[in-house]
FIMIDREN-206497 format. One record per atom (N, C-alpha, C): atom name; z, x, y. Coordinates in steps of 0.2 Angstrom, whole numbers. Layout:
FIMIDREN-206497
{CA,{Z,X,Y}} ...
This chain:
FIMIDREN-206497
{N,{164,79,-15}} {CA,{158,79,-12}} {C,{154,73,-14}} {N,{151,69,-10}} {CA,{147,64,-12}} {C,{140,66,-15}} {N,{137,62,-19}} {CA,{130,63,-22}} {C,{125,65,-16}} {N,{125,62,-11}} {CA,{121,63,-5}} {C,{122,70,-2}} {N,{129,72,-1}} {CA,{130,79,1}} {C,{128,84,-4}} {N,{129,83,-10}} {CA,{127,88,-15}} {C,{119,89,-15}} {N,{116,83,-14}} {CA,{108,83,-14}} {C,{106,87,-8}} {N,{109,86,-2}} {CA,{107,89,4}} {C,{109,97,4}} {N,{115,98,1}} {CA,{117,105,0}} {C,{112,109,-5}} {N,{110,106,-10}} {CA,{105,109,-14}} {C,{98,111,-10}} {N,{96,106,-6}} {CA,{90,107,-2}} {C,{92,113,3}} {N,{98,113,6}} {CA,{99,118,12}} {C,{100,125,9}} {N,{102,125,3}} {CA,{104,132,0}} {C,{98,135,-3}} {N,{92,132,-3}} {CA,{86,136,-5}} {C,{84,142,-1}} {N,{80,146,-4}} {CA,{79,153,0}} {C,{74,152,5}} {N,{76,149,11}} {CA,{72,147,17}} {C,{76,146,23}} {N,{74,147,29}} {CA,{78,145,34}} {C,{80,137,34}} {N,{85,135,36}} {CA,{87,128,36}} {C,{82,123,39}} {N,{80,119,35}} {CA,{75,114,37}} {C,{68,116,38}} {N,{67,122,35}} {CA,{60,125,37}} {C,{54,122,33}} {N,{56,119,28}} {CA,{50,115,24}} {C,{49,108,27}} {N,{52,106,32}} {CA,{51,100,36}} {C,{51,94,32}} {N,{45,91,32}} {CA,{44,84,28}} {C,{45,85,21}} {N,{43,91,18}} {CA,{44,92,11}} {C,{51,91,9}} {N,{56,93,13}} {CA,{63,93,12}} {C,{65,85,12}} {N,{63,82,17}} {CA,{64,75,18}} {C,{62,71,12}} {N,{56,72,10}} {CA,{53,69,4}} {C,{57,70,-2}} {N,{59,77,-3}} {CA,{63,78,-9}} {C,{70,75,-9}} {N,{73,74,-3}} {CA,{79,70,-2}} {C,{78,63,-4}} {N,{73,60,-1}} {CA,{71,53,-3}} {C,{71,52,-10}} {N,{67,56,-14}} {CA,{65,55,-21}} {C,{72,56,-25}} {N,{76,61,-23}} {CA,{82,62,-27}} {C,{87,57,-26}} {N,{87,54,-19}} {CA,{91,48,-18}} {C,{89,42,-22}} {N,{83,40,-22}} {CA,{80,35,-26}} {C,{82,35,-33}} {N,{81,41,-36}} {CA,{82,42,-43}} {C,{90,44,-45}} {N,{93,45,-39}} {CA,{101,47,-40}} {C,{102,53,-45}} {N,{98,58,-43}} {CA,{98,64,-47}} {C,{97,70,-43}} {N,{100,76,-45}} {CA,{98,82,-41}} {C,{92,85,-44}} {N,{89,83,-50}} {CA,{83,85,-53}} {C,{78,80,-54}} {N,{75,77,-49}} {CA,{71,71,-50}} {C,{64,73,-54}} {N,{61,68,-57}} {CA,{55,69,-60}} {C,{50,63,-59}} {N,{44,65,-59}} {CA,{38,60,-58}} {C,{35,59,-65}} {N,{35,53,-67}} {CA,{33,51,-74}} {C,{27,46,-73}} {N,{22,48,-77}} {CA,{16,44,-77}} {C,{14,40,-71}} {N,{12,44,-66}} {CA,{10,41,-59}} {C,{4,36,-61}} {N,{4,30,-58}} {CA,{-1,25,-59}} {C,{-3,22,-52}} {N,{-9,21,-51}} {CA,{-12,18,-45}} {C,{-15,11,-47}} {N,{-13,6,-44}} {CA,{-16,-1,-45}} {C,{-20,-3,-39}} {N,{-26,-5,-40}} {CA,{-31,-7,-35}} {C,{-32,-15,-36}} {N,{-29,-19,-32}} {CA,{-30,-26,-32}} {C,{-36,-28,-28}} {N,{-40,-32,-31}} {CA,{-47,-34,-27}} {C,{-47,-42,-26}} {N,{-49,-44,-21}} {CA,{-50,-51,-19}} {C,{-55,-52,-14}} {N,{-58,-58,-14}} {CA,{-62,-60,-8}} {C,{-59,-65,-3}} {N,{-62,-65,3}} {CA,{-59,-68,9}} {C,{-63,-73,12}} {N,{-61,-79,12}} {CA,{-65,-85,15}} {C,{-67,-83,22}} {N,{-63,-79,26}} {CA,{-65,-77,33}} {C,{-71,-73,33}} {N,{-72,-69,28}} {CA,{-78,-64,28}} {C,{-85,-68,30}} {N,{-85,-74,28}} {CA,{-91,-78,29}} {C,{-92,-79,37}} {N,{-87,-78,41}} {CA,{-87,-79,48}} {C,{-89,-73,52}} {N,{-91,-68,49}} {CA,{-93,-62,52}} {C,{-88,-57,55}} {N,{-83,-56,52}} {CA,{-77,-52,54}} {C,{-78,-45,51}} {N,{-83,-44,47}} {CA,{-84,-37,43}} {C,{-92,-35,44}} {N,{-92,-28,44}} {CA,{-99,-26,44}} {C,{-103,-26,38}} {N,{-99,-28,32}} {CA,{-102,-28,26}} {C,{-102,-35,23}} {N,{-107,-37,19}} {CA,{-107,-44,16}} {C,{-102,-45,11}} {N,{-99,-51,9}} {CA,{-94,-52,5}} {C,{-95,-49,-2}} {N,{-102,-49,-4}} {CA,{-103,-47,-11}} {C,{-102,-40,-13}} {N,{-100,-36,-7}} {CA,{-98,-29,-8}} {C,{-92,-29,-12}} {N,{-87,-34,-12}} {CA,{-81,-34,-15}} {C,{-82,-33,-23}} {N,{-86,-37,-26}} {CA,{-87,-37,-33}} {C,{-91,-31,-35}} {N,{-96,-29,-30}} {CA,{-100,-23,-32}} {C,{-96,-16,-32}} {N,{-91,-16,-28}} {CA,{-86,-10,-28}} {C,{-81,-11,-34}} {N,{-79,-16,-36}} {CA,{-75,-17,-42}} {C,{-79,-14,-48}} {N,{-85,-16,-48}} {CA,{-90,-13,-53}} {C,{-90,-5,-53}} {N,{-90,-3,-47}} {CA,{-91,4,-46}} {C,{-84,8,-48}} {N,{-78,4,-47}} {CA,{-72,7,-49}} {C,{-72,8,-57}} {N,{-75,2,-60}} {CA,{-75,2,-67}} {C,{-79,7,-70}} {N,{-84,9,-66}} {CA,{-89,14,-68}} {C,{-87,21,-66}} {N,{-81,22,-63}} {CA,{-78,28,-61}} {C,{-82,31,-55}} {N,{-85,28,-51}} {CA,{-89,31,-46}} {C,{-87,31,-39}} {N,{-80,28,-38}} {CA,{-78,27,-31}} {C,{-73,33,-29}} {N,{-72,34,-23}} {CA,{-67,39,-20}} {C,{-61,39,-24}} {N,{-58,33,-25}} {CA,{-51,33,-29}} {C,{-52,36,-36}} {N,{-57,34,-39}} {CA,{-58,37,-46}} {C,{-58,45,-46}} {N,{-62,47,-41}} {CA,{-62,55,-41}} {C,{-55,58,-39}} {N,{-52,55,-35}} {CA,{-45,58,-33}} {C,{-40,57,-38}} {N,{-40,51,-41}} {CA,{-35,50,-47}} {C,{-36,54,-53}} {N,{-43,55,-54}} {CA,{-45,60,-60}} {C,{-42,67,-58}} {N,{-43,69,-52}} {CA,{-42,76,-50}} {C,{-34,77,-51}} {N,{-30,72,-49}} {CA,{-23,73,-49}} {C,{-19,70,-55}} {N,{-23,68,-60}} {CA,{-21,65,-66}} {C,{-16,59,-65}} {N,{-19,54,-61}} {CA,{-15,48,-59}} {C,{-19,42,-63}} {N,{-15,39,-67}} {CA,{-19,33,-71}} {C,{-21,28,-66}} {N,{-26,24,-67}} {CA,{-29,19,-62}} {C,{-30,13,-66}} {N,{-28,7,-63}} {CA,{-29,1,-65}} {C,{-32,-4,-60}} {N,{-37,-8,-62}} {CA,{-41,-12,-57}} {C,{-39,-19,-59}} {N,{-37,-23,-54}} {CA,{-35,-30,-55}} {C,{-39,-35,-51}} {N,{-42,-39,-55}} {CA,{-46,-45,-51}} {C,{-41,-50,-49}} {N,{-39,-50,-43}} {CA,{-34,-54,-40}} {C,{-37,-61,-38}} {N,{-44,-60,-36}} {CA,{-47,-66,-34}} {C,{-54,-65,-31}} {N,{-58,-61,-35}} {CA,{-65,-59,-33}} {C,{-70,-65,-35}} {N,{-74,-66,-30}} {CA,{-79,-72,-31}} {C,{-85,-70,-36}} {N,{-83,-68,-42}} {CA,{-87,-66,-47}} {C,{-84,-66,-54}} {N,{-88,-67,-59}} {CA,{-85,-67,-66}} {C,{-86,-60,-69}} {N,{-81,-56,-71}} {CA,{-83,-49,-74}} {C,{-82,-50,-81}} {N,{-86,-46,-84}} {CA,{-86,-45,-92}} {C,{-79,-41,-93}} {N,{-76,-43,-99}} {CA,{-70,-39,-101}} {C,{-71,-31,-101}} {N,{-66,-28,-98}} {CA,{-67,-21,-98}} {C,{-60,-18,-99}} {N,{-59,-12,-102}} {CA,{-52,-10,-104}} {C,{-48,-8,-97}} {N,{-52,-6,-92}} {CA,{-48,-4,-86}} {C,{-47,-10,-81}} {N,{-50,-16,-83}} {CA,{-49,-22,-78}} {C,{-44,-27,-81}} {N,{-39,-28,-76}} {CA,{-34,-33,-78}} {C,{-36,-40,-74}} {N,{-37,-45,-78}} {CA,{-39,-52,-75}} {C,{-32,-55,-73}} {N,{-32,-57,-66}} {CA,{-27,-60,-63}} {C,{-29,-65,-58}} {N,{-35,-68,-59}} {CA,{-38,-72,-54}} {C,{-35,-78,-52}} {N,{-33,-78,-45}} {CA,{-30,-84,-42}} {C,{-35,-89,-40}} {N,{-41,-87,-40}} {CA,{-47,-91,-37}} {C,{-53,-87,-35}} {N,{-58,-90,-34}} {CA,{-64,-86,-32}} {C,{-64,-85,-24}} {N,{-60,-81,-22}} {CA,{-59,-80,-15}} {C,{-54,-85,-12}} {N,{-52,-83,-6}} {CA,{-47,-88,-2}} {C,{-51,-92,2}} {N,{-48,-97,5}} {CA,{-51,-102,9}} {C,{-51,-98,16}} {N,{-56,-101,20}} {CA,{-57,-98,27}} {C,{-51,-101,32}} {N,{-46,-96,34}} {CA,{-41,-98,38}} {C,{-43,-101,45}} {N,{-49,-100,47}} {CA,{-51,-104,53}} {C,{-51,-111,52}} {N,{-51,-113,45}} {CA,{-51,-121,44}} {C,{-44,-123,40}} {N,{-42,-119,35}} {CA,{-37,-121,31}} {C,{-32,-115,30}} {N,{-26,-115,27}} {CA,{-22,-110,25}} {C,{-26,-106,19}} {N,{-26,-99,19}} {CA,{-30,-95,14}} {C,{-29,-98,7}} {N,{-23,-100,5}} {CA,{-21,-102,-1}} {C,{-16,-107,-2}} {N,{-15,-110,-7}} {CA,{-10,-115,-8}} {C,{-4,-112,-10}} {N,{2,-116,-10}} {CA,{8,-113,-12}} {C,{8,-111,-19}} {N,{5,-115,-23}} {CA,{4,-113,-30}} {C,{1,-107,-32}} {N,{-5,-106,-28}} {CA,{-9,-99,-28}} {C,{-4,-93,-26}} {N,{-1,-94,-21}} {CA,{4,-89,-19}} {C,{9,-87,-24}} {N,{12,-92,-27}} {CA,{17,-91,-32}} {C,{14,-88,-38}} {N,{8,-90,-40}} {CA,{4,-87,-46}} {C,{3,-79,-44}} {N,{1,-78,-38}} {CA,{0,-71,-36}} {C,{6,-66,-37}} {N,{12,-69,-34}} {CA,{18,-65,-34}} {C,{21,-64,-41}} {N,{20,-69,-45}} {CA,{22,-69,-52}} {C,{18,-64,-56}} {N,{11,-65,-56}} {CA,{6,-62,-60}} {C,{7,-54,-59}} {N,{8,-52,-52}} {CA,{8,-45,-51}} {C,{15,-42,-53}} {N,{20,-46,-53}} {CA,{26,-44,-55}} {C,{26,-42,-62}} {N,{22,-46,-66}} {CA,{21,-45,-73}} {C,{17,-38,-74}} {N,{12,-37,-70}} {CA,{8,-31,-71}} {C,{12,-25,-70}} {N,{16,-25,-64}} {CA,{20,-19,-63}} {C,{26,-18,-68}} {N,{29,-23,-70}} {CA,{34,-23,-75}} {C,{32,-19,-81}} {N,{25,-21,-83}} {CA,{22,-18,-89}} {C,{21,-10,-88}} {N,{19,-9,-82}} {CA,{18,-2,-80}} {C,{24,2,-80}} {N,{30,-1,-78}} {CA,{36,2,-78}} {C,{39,3,-85}} {N,{37,-2,-89}} {CA,{39,-2,-96}} {C,{36,4,-100}} {N,{30,6,-98}} {CA,{26,11,-101}} {C,{29,18,-99}} {N,{34,18,-95}} {CA,{37,25,-93}} {C,{35,27,-86}} {N,{31,24,-82}} {CA,{30,26,-75}} {C,{35,25,-71}} {N,{37,30,-66}} {CA,{42,29,-61}} {C,{39,30,-54}} {N,{33,30,-54}} {CA,{29,31,-47}} {C,{23,27,-47}} {N,{22,23,-42}} {CA,{16,18,-42}} {C,{13,18,-35}} {N,{6,18,-35}} {CA,{3,18,-29}} {C,{-1,11,-28}} {N,{-2,8,-22}} {CA,{-5,2,-21}} {C,{-11,2,-17}} {N,{-17,0,-20}} {CA,{-23,0,-16}} {C,{-26,-6,-16}} {N,{-32,-7,-13}} {CA,{-35,-14,-12}} {C,{-42,-13,-11}} {N,{-46,-19,-13}} {CA,{-53,-19,-11}} {C,{-54,-27,-9}} {N,{-57,-28,-3}} {CA,{-58,-35,-2}} {C,{-62,-35,5}} {N,{-68,-37,5}} {CA,{-71,-37,12}} {C,{-68,-43,16}} {N,{-66,-41,22}} {CA,{-62,-46,26}} {C,{-55,-45,26}} {N,{-52,-40,22}} {CA,{-45,-39,22}} {C,{-42,-36,28}} {N,{-45,-32,32}} {CA,{-42,-29,38}} {C,{-40,-35,43}} {N,{-44,-40,43}} {CA,{-43,-46,47}} {C,{-36,-49,44}} {N,{-36,-50,38}} {CA,{-30,-53,35}} {C,{-23,-49,37}} {N,{-24,-42,36}} {CA,{-19,-38,38}} {C,{-17,-38,46}} {N,{-22,-39,50}} {CA,{-21,-40,57}} {C,{-17,-46,58}} {N,{-19,-52,55}} {CA,{-16,-58,56}} {C,{-8,-58,54}} {N,{-7,-54,48}} {CA,{0,-53,46}} {C,{4,-49,51}} {N,{1,-44,53}} {CA,{5,-40,58}} {C,{6,-44,65}} {N,{1,-47,67}} {CA,{2,-51,73}} {C,{7,-57,72}} {N,{7,-60,66}} {CA,{12,-65,65}} {C,{19,-63,64}} {N,{20,-57,60}} {CA,{27,-55,59}} {C,{30,-52,65}} {N,{26,-49,69}} {CA,{29,-45,75}} {C,{28,-49,82}} {N,{25,-55,81}} {CA,{23,-59,87}} {C,{19,-55,92}} {N,{14,-52,90}} {CA,{10,-48,95}} {C,{3,-51,96}} {N,{0,-50,101}} {CA,{-7,-53,102}} {C,{-12,-50,97}} {N,{-17,-54,95}} {CA,{-21,-52,90}} {C,{-25,-45,92}} {N,{-27,-45,98}} {CA,{-30,-39,101}} {C,{-27,-32,99}} {N,{-20,-32,99}} {CA,{-16,-26,98}} {C,{-16,-24,90}} {N,{-18,-29,86}} {CA,{-18,-28,79}} {C,{-25,-27,75}} {N,{-30,-28,79}} {CA,{-37,-28,76}} {C,{-40,-21,77}} {N,{-44,-19,72}} {CA,{-48,-13,73}} {C,{-55,-15,70}} {N,{-59,-9,69}} {CA,{-66,-10,67}} {C,{-67,-11,60}} {N,{-62,-11,56}} {CA,{-62,-12,49}} {C,{-68,-8,46}} {N,{-73,-11,43}} {CA,{-78,-7,39}} {C,{-83,-4,44}} {N,{-82,-4,50}} {CA,{-86,-1,55}} {C,{-90,-6,59}} {N,{-87,-10,63}} {CA,{-90,-15,68}} {C,{-92,-12,74}} {N,{-97,-14,77}} {CA,{-99,-12,84}} {C,{-94,-15,89}} {N,{-94,-13,95}} {CA,{-90,-16,100}} {C,{-90,-23,101}} {N,{-97,-25,101}} {CA,{-98,-33,101}} {C,{-95,-37,96}} {N,{-96,-34,90}} {CA,{-93,-37,84}} {C,{-86,-37,84}} {N,{-83,-32,86}} {CA,{-76,-31,87}} {C,{-73,-37,91}} {N,{-76,-38,97}} {CA,{-75,-43,102}} {C,{-75,-50,98}} {N,{-80,-51,94}} {CA,{-80,-58,91}} {C,{-75,-58,86}} {N,{-73,-53,82}} {CA,{-68,-53,77}} {C,{-61,-55,81}} {N,{-60,-52,87}} {CA,{-53,-53,90}} {C,{-53,-61,92}} {N,{-59,-63,94}} {CA,{-60,-70,97}} {C,{-58,-75,91}} {N,{-62,-74,85}} {CA,{-61,-78,79}} {C,{-54,-78,77}} {N,{-51,-72,76}} {CA,{-44,-72,74}} {C,{-39,-75,78}} {N,{-40,-74,85}} {CA,{-36,-78,90}} {C,{-36,-85,89}} {N,{-42,-88,88}} {CA,{-43,-95,87}} {C,{-39,-97,80}} {N,{-40,-93,75}} {CA,{-36,-95,69}} {C,{-29,-95,70}} {N,{-26,-90,74}} {CA,{-19,-90,75}} {C,{-17,-96,79}} {N,{-21,-98,84}} {CA,{-19,-104,88}} {C,{-19,-110,84}} {N,{-24,-110,79}} {CA,{-25,-116,75}} {C,{-18,-118,71}} {N,{-15,-112,68}} {CA,{-10,-113,63}} {C,{-3,-113,67}} {N,{-3,-111,73}} {CA,{3,-111,77}} {C,{8,-105,75}} {N,{14,-105,78}} {CA,{18,-99,77}} {C,{21,-100,70}} {N,{21,-95,66}} {CA,{24,-95,59}} {C,{28,-89,58}} {N,{34,-91,56}} {CA,{39,-85,56}} {C,{41,-84,48}} {N,{41,-88,44}} {CA,{42,-87,37}} {C,{37,-83,34}} {N,{40,-77,31}} {CA,{35,-72,28}} {C,{30,-75,23}} {N,{33,-79,18}} {CA,{29,-82,13}} {C,{24,-86,16}} {N,{25,-90,21}} {CA,{20,-95,24}} {C,{15,-91,28}} {N,{17,-85,31}} {CA,{12,-81,34}} {C,{7,-78,29}} {N,{10,-76,23}} {CA,{6,-73,18}} {C,{1,-79,15}} {N,{4,-85,14}} {CA,{0,-90,11}} {C,{-6,-92,16}} {N,{-4,-92,23}} {CA,{-9,-94,28}} {C,{-15,-89,29}} {N,{-13,-83,29}} {CA,{-18,-78,32}} {C,{-19,-72,26}} {N,{-15,-72,21}} {CA,{-16,-67,16}} {C,{-22,-68,12}} {N,{-24,-62,8}} {CA,{-29,-63,3}} {C,{-25,-63,-4}} {N,{-29,-65,-9}} {CA,{-25,-65,-16}} {C,{-23,-57,-18}} {N,{-27,-53,-16}} {CA,{-25,-46,-17}} {C,{-19,-43,-13}} {N,{-19,-46,-7}} {CA,{-13,-44,-3}} {C,{-7,-47,-5}} {N,{-7,-53,-8}} {CA,{-1,-57,-10}} {C,{1,-53,-17}} {N,{-4,-51,-21}} {CA,{-2,-48,-27}} {C,{1,-41,-26}} {N,{-2,-37,-21}} {CA,{1,-31,-19}} {C,{8,-32,-17}} {N,{10,-37,-13}} {CA,{16,-39,-11}} {C,{21,-40,-17}} {N,{19,-44,-21}} {CA,{23,-46,-27}} {C,{24,-40,-31}} {N,{19,-36,-32}} {CA,{19,-29,-36}} {C,{24,-25,-33}} {N,{24,-24,-26}} {CA,{29,-20,-23}} {C,{36,-22,-24}} {N,{37,-28,-23}} {CA,{44,-31,-24}} {C,{46,-30,-31}} {N,{42,-30,-36}} {CA,{44,-29,-43}} {C,{45,-21,-44}} {N,{41,-17,-41}} {CA,{42,-10,-42}} {C,{48,-8,-39}} {N,{51,-11,-34}} {CA,{57,-9,-31}} {C,{63,-11,-35}} {N,{62,-17,-38}} {CA,{67,-20,-43}} {C,{68,-15,-49}} {N,{62,-12,-51}} {CA,{62,-7,-56}} {C,{64,0,-54}} {N,{66,1,-48}} {CA,{68,7,-45}} {C,{62,13,-45}} {N,{56,10,-45}} {CA,{51,15,-45}} {C,{50,18,-37}} {N,{46,24,-37}} {CA,{44,26,-30}} {C,{38,22,-29}} {N,{37,20,-23}} {CA,{31,16,-20}} {C,{27,20,-16}} {N,{21,22,-18}} {CA,{16,25,-13}} {C,{12,20,-9}} {N,{13,20,-3}} {CA,{10,14,1}} {C,{4,17,5}} {N,{-2,14,4}} {CA,{-9,17,6}} {C,{-9,15,14}} {N,{-15,12,16}} {CA,{-16,11,23}} {C,{-14,5,26}} {N,{-18,2,30}} {CA,{-17,-4,35}} {C,{-15,-10,30}} {N,{-20,-11,25}} {CA,{-19,-17,22}} {C,{-13,-17,17}} {N,{-12,-11,14}} {CA,{-6,-10,10}} {C,{1,-11,14}} {N,{0,-8,20}} {CA,{6,-9,24}} {C,{8,-16,26}} {N,{2,-20,27}} {CA,{3,-27,28}} {C,{7,-31,23}} {N,{5,-29,16}} {CA,{8,-32,10}} {C,{15,-30,10}} {N,{16,-23,12}} {CA,{23,-21,12}} {C,{27,-24,17}} {N,{24,-25,23}} {CA,{28,-28,28}} {C,{31,-35,26}} {N,{27,-39,23}} {CA,{29,-45,20}} {C,{35,-44,15}} {N,{34,-39,10}} {CA,{39,-38,5}} {C,{45,-36,9}} {N,{45,-32,14}} {CA,{51,-30,18}} {C,{54,-36,21}} {N,{50,-40,24}} {CA,{53,-46,27}} {C,{57,-50,22}} {N,{55,-50,15}} {CA,{58,-54,10}} {C,{64,-50,7}} {N,{64,-43,7}} {CA,{69,-39,4}} {C,{69,-32,8}} {N,{73,-31,14}} {CA,{72,-25,18}} {C,{74,-19,14}} {N,{78,-19,9}} {CA,{80,-13,5}} {C,{74,-10,2}} {N,{68,-13,1}} {CA,{62,-10,-2}} {C,{60,-4,2}} {N,{62,-3,8}} {CA,{60,3,12}} {C,{63,9,9}} {N,{68,9,6}} {CA,{72,15,3}} {C,{67,18,-2}} {N,{63,15,-5}} {CA,{59,18,-11}} {C,{52,19,-9}} {N,{50,18,-2}} {CA,{43,18,0}} {C,{41,25,3}} {N,{35,28,1}} {CA,{33,34,4}} {C,{26,32,7}} {N,{26,32,13}} {CA,{20,30,17}} {C,{15,36,17}} {N,{9,35,14}} {CA,{5,41,12}} {C,{1,43,17}} {N,{-2,39,21}} {CA,{-6,41,27}} {C,{-7,36,32}} {N,{-8,38,38}} {CA,{-10,34,44}} {C,{-17,33,44}} {N,{-20,27,44}} {CA,{-27,26,43}} {C,{-30,26,50}} {N,{-37,26,50}} {CA,{-41,26,56}} {C,{-41,19,59}} {N,{-39,14,56}} {CA,{-39,7,58}} {C,{-34,7,64}} {N,{-36,5,70}} {CA,{-32,6,76}} {C,{-25,3,75}} {N,{-24,-3,72}} {CA,{-17,-6,71}} {C,{-12,-2,67}} {N,{-15,2,63}} {CA,{-10,5,57}} {C,{-4,9,60}} {N,{-6,14,65}} {CA,{0,18,67}} {C,{5,14,71}} {N,{3,9,76}} {CA,{8,5,79}} {C,{12,1,73}} {N,{9,-1,68}} {CA,{12,-5,63}} {C,{17,-1,60}} {N,{16,5,58}} {CA,{21,10,55}} {C,{27,11,60}} {N,{25,12,66}} {CA,{30,13,71}} {C,{35,7,72}} {N,{32,1,72}} {CA,{36,-6,72}} {C,{41,-6,66}} {N,{40,-3,61}} {CA,{44,-2,55}} {C,{48,4,55}} {N,{47,8,60}} {CA,{51,14,60}} {C,{49,20,55}} {N,{43,20,54}} {CA,{40,24,48}} {C,{35,29,51}} {N,{34,35,48}} {CA,{29,39,49}} {C,{25,41,42}} {N,{19,42,42}} {CA,{15,44,36}} {C,{15,51,35}} {N,{14,53,29}} {CA,{13,60,27}} {C,{7,63,29}} {N,{1,60,29}} {CA,{-6,62,31}} {C,{-9,59,36}} {N,{-13,62,40}} {CA,{-17,59,45}} {C,{-24,62,45}} {N,{-28,59,41}} {CA,{-35,61,39}} {C,{-41,57,41}} {N,{-39,52,46}} {CA,{-44,48,48}} {C,{-48,44,43}} {N,{-44,42,37}} {CA,{-47,38,32}} {C,{-47,31,34}} {N,{-52,27,32}} {CA,{-52,20,32}} {C,{-56,17,27}} {N,{-55,19,21}} {CA,{-59,17,15}} {C,{-55,13,10}} {N,{-48,12,11}} {CA,{-44,8,7}} {C,{-44,11,0}} {N,{-43,6,-5}} {CA,{-43,8,-12}} {C,{-37,12,-15}} {N,{-33,14,-10}} {CA,{-27,18,-12}} {C,{-29,25,-12}} {N,{-34,27,-9}} {CA,{-36,34,-8}} {C,{-31,38,-5}} {N,{-27,36,0}} {CA,{-22,40,3}} {C,{-16,41,-1}} {N,{-15,37,-6}} {CA,{-9,38,-11}} {C,{-11,44,-15}} {N,{-18,44,-18}} {CA,{-20,49,-22}} {C,{-20,56,-19}} {N,{-22,56,-12}} {CA,{-22,62,-9}} {C,{-15,65,-7}} {N,{-11,60,-6}} {CA,{-4,62,-4}} {C,{0,64,-10}} {N,{-2,62,-16}} {CA,{2,63,-22}} {C,{4,71,-24}} {N,{-1,76,-23}} {CA,{1,83,-24}} {C,{7,85,-19}} {N,{8,82,-13}} {CA,{13,84,-8}} {C,{20,81,-11}} {N,{19,75,-14}} {CA,{25,72,-17}} {C,{27,76,-23}} {N,{23,78,-27}} {CA,{24,83,-33}} {C,{27,90,-30}} {N,{25,92,-24}} {CA,{27,98,-21}} {C,{35,97,-19}} {N,{36,92,-17}} {CA,{43,90,-15}} {C,{48,91,-21}} {N,{46,88,-26}} {CA,{50,88,-33}} {C,{50,95,-35}} {N,{45,98,-35}} {CA,{45,105,-38}} {C,{49,110,-34}} {N,{49,109,-27}} {CA,{53,113,-23}} {C,{60,112,-25}} {N,{62,106,-26}} {CA,{69,104,-27}} {C,{71,107,-34}} {N,{67,107,-39}} {CA,{69,109,-46}} {C,{68,116,-47}} {N,{63,119,-44}} {CA,{61,126,-46}} {C,{62,132,-41}} {N,{63,130,-35}} {CA,{64,135,-30}} {C,{71,138,-30}} {N,{72,145,-30}} {CA,{78,148,-30}} {C,{83,147,-24}} {N,{89,147,-26}} {CA,{94,146,-21}} {C,{96,154,-18}} {N,{99,154,-12}} {CA,{101,161,-10}} {C,{105,164,-15}} {N,{110,160,-18}} {CA,{114,163,-23}} {C,{111,166,-29}} {N,{106,161,-32}} {CA,{103,163,-38}} {C,{98,169,-37}} {N,{95,169,-31}} {CA,{90,175,-30}} {C,{94,181,-27}} {N,{100,180,-26}} {CA,{104,186,-23}} {C,{101,188,-16}} {N,{99,183,-12}} {CA,{97,184,-5}} {C,{102,182,0}} {N,{103,186,5}} {CA,{109,185,10}} {C,{107,179,14}} {N,{112,174,14}} {CA,{111,169,19}} {C,{113,170,26}} {N,{111,166,31}} {CA,{113,168,38}} {C,{121,168,39}} 
């Protein structure tokens, strides 16, 4: 019997009708497969929030001004944001990364300095970053994730903060899957219908300016944010370390889509935590053949979906390890 058959048999012989725990069973199978064990474990869960500013934000694609990025990073460090509350509740370690915020932060034990610049260029005029900045982002985040893995963590969540980054995610989705911008754009931080129309117009202009791009790294360099590029590099590193990857909402999915284009096998280790209220997210997941665990109409970013989904991931592991089998419980099977 192959390992996969043994794992499925262990799931099937638990004291329940076949398949009755639905997604929890699929999740248990995925985690057992990644760890190649019938008794998987979750160790030192960690959530990394990458933060960066976007040049496009100055063009009016967001309901909030750009300075909210650095203000929210300060809020993370003071443990006042949604992600702090949920990580604390579920005992998930949290790390904040300054990937490229337009602000100089004081040293802080929870803050990792990985600044690629003081915000990206406005891709209405120029590519968001240089080739050197992109490589810096990919390498820097690889180092951050390798260090987390070395500390004993085998499950990692990816979150972000950056005013204007839903625009970046929309540009990545549109470029990777050759879709019209209008199909990939949503209200982000809460735009009015008129502002949304302007956002579609601006992003369509930007796409036309740069022409058709198919190379995933060039797409990231042209339209990404420093935080999106560092998430992408971090995800690739986490896969190399055979960690479980918790993928948050629309922006994290965009980073993952680039990582997938670079290394398709990364999908084996990914758990999509929620489908966000951002209109492009559900079709984005469908394009990659994926479904998410939760649908709570979230659109806050930060990795909140990862923290909220983590107890379900724990439940899948506990079910596999602790639930009785028909034989051990002396219950008649059908």
